C-alpha positions in Angstrom: 108.3 166.3 202.7 108.4 163.4 199.9 106.1 164.0 196.9 103.6 161.5 197.1 103.3 159.5 193.8 100.7 156.7 192.8 103.2 153.6 191.5 99.8 152.8 189.6 99.3 155.7 187.4 103.2 156.1 187.0 103.4 152.3 185.6 100.5 153.1 183.0 102.0 156.6 182.0 104.9 154.5 181.4 103.4 151.8 179.4 101.6 154.7 177.2 104.9 156.7 176.6 106.6 153.4 175.5 103.4 152.2 173.0 103.8 155.5 171.5 107.3 155.7 170.9 107.4 152.2 169.3 104.3 153.3 167.2 106.2 156.0 166.1 109.4 153.8 165.1 107.0 151.6 163.1 105.5 154.4 161.6 108.8 155.4 160.6 110.0 152.2 159.1 106.3 151.0 157.5 104.9 154.1 156.5 104.1 155.5 153.7 102.8 158.4 152.3 99.3 158.9 150.5 101.2 160.3 147.3 103.9 157.5 147.8 100.8 154.7 147.6 99.1 156.6 144.7 102.4 156.6 143.0 103.1 153.2 143.5 99.3 152.3 142.3 99.4 154.0 139.1 102.9 153.2 138.3 102.1 148.8 138.8 98.9 150.4 136.6 101.2 151.2 133.8 103.2 148.6 133.7 100.0 146.4 133.1 98.8 148.1 130.8 102.2 147.7 129.0 102.2 144.1 129.4 98.9 143.8 128.0 99.8 145.5 124.7 102.3 143.6 124.0 100.5 140.4 124.6 100.3 138.4 120.9 96.9 137.3 119.8 96.2 133.5 119.2 
């Protein structure tokens, strides 16, 4: 005899799996580690200080 399945549950499980796959793809494409974010912030602060140090006074 064939195995009975609930189609609603299968559709929801498939949708969850697709959503997780899409989320994983987005994390890979757009995600940055905390260390990368901090390094970028530190670099921006360093560059801003460099520019400020070289401004002329009126």
